[in-house]
Every structure is written in C-alpha cells, then in structure tokens.
N, C-alpha and C positions, 0 to 999 in steps of 0.2 A: 503493501500499500504506500511505503516510502516512497520508493521507486516511482512510481503513479504518480504522484505527489506532486516529486521535483520535477518530470520529464514534462509532465502537465503544465507547469507555472514558469518551466523554460521555452515551452513554445509559445504560451500567452505573452509573456514578456516582448519575446522576438518581433511577434504579430503589434504587440504595440509600440513598438522601437519604429519599425516596418512604419505604422500608423502616423508616425510623430516627422517622421521626415517626411512624407508623403506631403502632409499639410505645411509644414515650413517649405518646401519645395516650393508648392504650390501658390504661397502669400507670396514668397521672392520673382517665384512669375508674375504675382498680380501686380507687386509694386514697378517691377520690370516694363510693364506698360502703362504704367501711367505718367513714365518717365523714359524714352526713349530713347533718347539722346543719352543719358549713362547706359543704357541696356547694349545699343549700339557700339558705342564707344570700350566700355570696360567687361563686359561680358563673349563670354561664346556660347552659342550655345548649339547640341548638332542635332542630328534627326536620326532615328534608329535606323542599325542597319547603312548607316552612311559608309561610304568608300574612304578611304584611308591616303592621304597623302603622302610624298617623301617629309612634308616639313614635321606628317605626325609621327617620325621617329626619331628616334635621340638621335642620330648622326645630320638629319636633318632641321635641329631645333638649333636656334642661334639666339646667343645673349639681347634684350635688347637693355636699352641706358637710359628707357623713361621710366 
C-alpha cells in the first residue's frame, strides 16, 4: 500500500508540475502578443517538427556581443 501511494503521489506531482509549466508558458505567450515588438526582437518561437539549420548546431553558433 505504501508503494502504491508513493507512485501515485509521484505521478500526481508530475502532472501538477506539467500543468503549471503549461499555464506559465501560455501566460508568457499572452504577454508577448500584447507586446509584439518585444516578442519579435528578443524571443524566438519555433514550430513543431520544424527543420533545423546549420546555425542551430553547436558548430554554427556564433557569439553575439549585444
């Protein structure tokens, strides 16, 4: 019974944390839609299953002095 309770509480904890992450992510996306200038200049949003470029690899990354 103790093992069942422990596993059950771990699963509930994981689902709760995932829900909180999704909630905060949606809040950030909502703020970025209200301030499109900030979102366009400082954030990069990707698409699911998008193709990666050479710039996304470690070899293609360059430091940005800004």
